[in-house]
C-alpha positions as CSV (number, residue, x, y, z in Angstrom):
1,M,23.5,17.3,2.7
2,G,20.6,14.9,2.4
3,L,17.8,14.9,-0.1
4,A,15.2,17.7,0.1
5,V,11.8,16.5,1.4
6,A,10.1,17.1,-1.9
7,E,12.8,15.2,-3.8
8,K,12.7,12.1,-1.6
9,Y,8.9,11.7,-2.1
10,R,9.3,12.3,-5.8
11,L,11.9,9.5,-6.1
12,Y,9.9,7.2,-3.8
13,E,6.8,7.5,-6.0
14,S,8.9,7.0,-9.1
15,A,10.5,3.8,-7.7
16,V,7.8,2.2,-5.7
17,Q,4.3,3.3,-6.5
18,C,2.0,2.5,-9.5
19,F,-1.3,3.6,-8.1
20,E,-3.0,3.4,-11.6
21,N,-2.5,-0.4,-11.6
22,D,-3.8,-0.6,-8.0
23,I,-6.9,1.3,-8.9
24,N,-7.6,-0.9,-11.9
25,F,-7.2,-4.0,-9.8
26,I,-9.6,-2.6,-7.1
27,N,-12.2,-1.7,-9.8
28,Q,-11.9,-5.1,-11.4
29,E,-12.2,-7.2,-8.2
30,F,-14.8,-5.1,-6.5
31,K,-17.1,-5.3,-9.5
32,K,-16.5,-9.0,-9.8
33,E,-17.5,-9.4,-6.1
34,F,-20.4,-6.9,-5.9
35,G,-21.6,-6.4,-9.5
36,K,-20.8,-2.6,-9.4
37,L,-17.9,-0.2,-9.3
38,P,-16.8,1.3,-6.0
39,K,-17.2,5.1,-5.6
40,F,-15.7,6.1,-2.2
41,L,-12.1,5.2,-1.3
42,R,-10.2,5.7,1.9
43,E,-6.4,5.4,1.6
44,D,-4.9,4.5,4.9
45,F,-1.3,5.4,5.6
46,G,-1.9,7.6,2.6
47,G,1.4,9.5,2.5
48,T,1.3,11.8,-0.4
49,G,-2.3,10.7,-1.3
50,A,-1.3,10.0,-4.9
51,M,-3.7,7.1,-5.2
52,A,-6.6,9.1,-3.6
53,C,-6.0,11.9,-6.0
54,G,-5.9,9.5,-8.9
55,W,-9.1,7.9,-7.7
56,V,-11.2,11.1,-8.0
57,K,-10.1,11.6,-11.5
58,Q,-12.0,8.5,-12.6
59,G,-15.4,10.1,-12.5
60,K,-17.7,12.7,-11.0
61,D,-19.1,10.1,-8.6
62,R,-15.7,9.3,-7.1
63,Q,-14.7,10.5,-3.7
64,A,-11.5,9.8,-1.7
65,R,-9.9,10.5,1.6
66,A,-6.2,10.0,2.4
67,I,-5.2,9.5,6.1
68,D,-1.7,9.9,7.4
69,L,0.0,11.2,10.6
70,D,3.0,12.8,8.9
71,D,2.9,16.4,7.7
72,D,5.7,16.1,5.1
73,P,4.1,13.7,2.7
74,I,0.7,15.4,3.1
75,K,2.3,18.8,2.2
76,Y,4.1,17.2,-0.8
77,G,0.8,15.6,-1.9
78,I,-1.1,18.8,-1.7
79,E,1.5,20.7,-3.7
80,N,2.0,18.1,-6.3
81,H,-1.1,16.0,-6.7
82,Y,-4.0,17.9,-5.2
83,A,-2.9,21.1,-6.9
84,A,-3.2,19.3,-10.3
85,L,-6.9,18.4,-9.7
86,T,-9.8,20.3,-11.2
87,T,-12.1,22.3,-8.9
88,S,-14.7,19.5,-9.0
89,E,-12.1,16.8,-8.2
90,K,-10.7,18.9,-5.3
91,R,-14.2,19.0,-3.7
92,R,-14.3,15.2,-3.7
93,M,-10.8,14.7,-2.3
94,E,-9.5,15.4,1.2
95,Y,-6.3,14.9,3.1
96,I,-6.8,14.0,6.8
97,K,-3.9,14.3,9.3
98,G,-5.1,11.6,11.6
99,N,-4.8,8.1,12.9
100,V,-6.2,5.1,11.0
101,L,-7.4,3.7,14.3
102,D,-9.8,6.6,14.8
103,Q,-13.4,6.5,13.8
104,Y,-14.5,8.9,11.0
105,E,-18.0,10.1,9.9
106,F,-17.7,9.1,6.3
107,V,-18.4,5.5,5.2
108,P,-16.3,4.3,2.2
109,D,-16.9,1.5,-0.2
110,V,-13.2,0.6,-0.2
111,I,-10.3,1.0,2.3
112,V,-6.7,0.3,1.2
113,A,-3.5,-0.2,3.1
114,F,-0.8,-0.5,0.5
115,N,3.0,-0.5,0.5
116,F,2.9,-3.0,3.4
117,S,2.1,0.0,5.7
118,Y,0.2,-2.1,8.2
119,F,3.4,-4.0,9.0
120,I,4.0,-1.3,11.6
121,F,1.6,-3.2,13.9
122,K,3.9,-5.8,15.4
123,S,1.5,-7.7,17.7
124,R,-1.5,-9.7,16.7
125,K,-3.6,-7.7,19.2
126,A,-2.6,-4.4,17.6
127,L,-3.2,-5.6,14.1
128,L,-6.6,-7.1,15.0
129,E,-7.5,-3.7,16.5
130,Y,-6.7,-2.0,13.2
131,F,-8.5,-4.6,11.1
132,T,-11.5,-4.4,13.3
133,Q,-11.7,-0.7,13.0
134,V,-11.5,-1.0,9.2
135,R,-14.3,-3.5,9.2
136,K,-16.5,-1.1,11.3
137,S,-15.7,1.8,9.0
138,L,-16.8,0.1,5.7
139,K,-20.2,0.0,4.1
140,S,-22.2,-3.2,4.4
141,D,-21.0,-4.2,0.9
142,G,-17.5,-3.0,1.2
143,A,-14.0,-4.3,0.7
144,F,-10.6,-3.9,2.3
145,F,-7.5,-4.2,0.0
146,L,-4.0,-4.9,1.2
147,D,-0.7,-5.8,-0.4
148,I,1.9,-8.2,1.1
149,F,5.3,-9.4,0.1
150,G,7.3,-12.5,0.9
151,G,9.5,-15.3,-0.6
152,T,12.7,-16.9,0.3
153,E,14.6,-13.6,0.1
154,A,12.2,-11.6,2.2
155,R,14.0,-12.5,5.4
156,Q,17.5,-12.5,4.1
157,L,20.0,-9.7,4.8
158,L,20.6,-8.1,1.4
159,E,20.7,-5.0,-0.7
160,E,18.8,-5.1,-4.0
161,E,19.4,-2.4,-6.6
162,T,17.0,-1.3,-9.3
163,E,18.2,1.1,-12.0
164,H,16.0,4.1,-13.1
165,E,16.9,6.8,-15.5
166,E,17.7,9.5,-12.9
167,F,18.6,7.3,-9.9
168,T,19.3,3.9,-8.5
169,Y,16.7,2.6,-6.0
170,I,18.2,0.4,-3.2
171,W,16.1,-1.9,-1.0
172,D,18.1,-2.9,2.0
173,C,17.0,-5.7,4.4
174,D,19.3,-4.7,7.3
175,S,18.1,-7.1,10.1
176,Y,15.7,-9.9,10.7
177,N,14.9,-11.6,14.1
178,P,13.5,-15.1,13.5
179,L,12.2,-15.3,17.1
180,T,9.9,-12.3,16.7
181,D,9.7,-11.7,12.9
182,D,10.9,-8.2,13.5
183,C,12.7,-6.8,10.6
184,L,14.4,-3.5,9.7
185,Y,14.4,-2.2,6.1
186,Y,15.9,0.9,4.5
187,I,15.4,2.6,1.2
188,H,18.6,4.3,-0.2
189,F,18.8,6.3,-3.4
190,K,21.9,6.9,-5.6
191,T,21.2,10.0,-7.7
192,H,23.0,9.8,-11.1
193,A,23.4,13.5,-11.8
194,D,25.7,14.1,-8.8
195,K,26.7,10.5,-8.2
196,K,25.7,10.8,-4.5
197,L,24.5,8.0,-2.3
198,H,21.7,9.0,0.0
199,K,21.4,6.4,2.7
200,K,18.4,5.6,4.9
201,V,16.0,8.0,3.1
202,F,13.2,5.8,4.4
203,T,13.3,3.5,7.4
204,Y,10.8,0.7,8.0
205,D,10.7,-1.0,11.4
206,W,8.2,-3.8,10.8
207,R,7.0,-7.2,11.6
208,M,7.1,-9.6,8.7
209,W,3.6,-11.0,8.5
210,G,2.6,-14.0,6.4
211,L,-0.5,-14.5,4.3
212,P,-2.2,-17.2,6.5
213,E,-1.7,-15.0,9.6
214,I,-3.2,-12.0,7.9
215,T,-6.1,-14.0,6.6
216,D,-6.9,-15.4,10.0
217,I,-6.8,-12.0,11.7
218,L,-9.0,-10.5,9.0
219,I,-11.6,-13.2,9.7
220,D,-11.3,-12.6,13.4
221,A,-11.9,-8.9,12.8
222,G,-15.3,-9.7,11.3
223,F,-14.7,-9.9,7.6
224,S,-16.9,-12.5,5.9
225,K,-14.2,-13.8,3.6
226,V,-10.7,-13.1,2.3
227,E,-9.5,-13.6,-1.3
228,T,-5.8,-14.2,-1.9
229,Y,-4.2,-13.5,-5.2
230,W,-1.1,-14.6,-7.1
231,E,0.7,-13.1,-10.1
232,G,0.9,-14.9,-13.4
233,E,4.3,-15.5,-15.1
234,D,5.6,-13.8,-18.2
235,G,7.5,-17.0,-19.4
236,K,10.9,-15.4,-18.5
237,G,10.8,-16.0,-14.8
238,S,9.1,-12.7,-13.9
239,G,5.6,-11.6,-13.1
240,D,3.2,-10.5,-15.9
241,G,1.2,-8.0,-13.8
242,N,-1.9,-10.1,-13.9
243,F,-3.2,-11.3,-10.5
244,Y,-5.7,-14.1,-10.1
245,R,-7.6,-15.6,-7.1
246,T,-6.0,-18.8,-5.8
247,K,-5.4,-20.8,-2.6
248,N,-2.3,-22.6,-4.0
249,A,1.0,-21.2,-5.3
250,G,4.6,-22.2,-5.6
251,N,7.2,-20.3,-3.5
252,C,9.8,-18.1,-5.2
253,E,12.6,-15.8,-4.2
254,S,10.4,-12.7,-4.0
255,W,6.7,-12.0,-4.5
256,V,4.3,-9.2,-4.0
257,T,0.5,-9.7,-4.1
258,Y,-2.9,-8.6,-3.0
259,L,-5.6,-9.6,-0.5
260,M,-9.2,-8.5,-0.6
261,A,-11.4,-8.9,2.6
262,T,-15.1,-8.3,2.1
263,T,-17.8,-7.4,4.5
264,K,-20.3,-9.9,3.0
């Protein structure tokens, strides 16, 4: 018997997400760019909407929308994140079962596409369509934040295990096609209490995009400029959690970083 729906999202959030750090980064870089804090967030491919719910907790002027096509993560988010909000916060947060390619009436300061979710768009044409729609949806002084990963291991077939208190998180690069950049990834979980291995809890059929490609497509979509970031080192060969703007970095086995595309 596989993991219950609620359990798989709980483990995923524990292993993969740290939306508090993402929100802090957005606040910092948006203020640096525009001299003010952003108020309205749209979380694309929002899943459980954990970040959007965290966003509205930051102040009475904060609003958020989380957009996703899948009922299961939305249901989990409503029961576990939205339910924990105050009445005021609930009024400023909304889940939308919908397509990120659609046009919506609200106009946010910030749109995010995190956890490499936009990798589902495998052609330049499809990705350009999405980025163009994002650009049209933002305020005139708005920003689009994305994350991206790479490094020498990103295209290698491997299983990488990370130990947590209750479970082991396993990131599995199952296949990579160098002719198309198509790649297939899985997330497996090994739960410690019952010593069970739960295989293919999440599946990602993606194209592996690179930073220069993404930057070029964002500019073609109408963004004025794109900032790329790199993570500082902790002196022990690992990242220190501090990201800085740069156009030059040394390659490594594995890296994860941010981009910010601005409308002006």
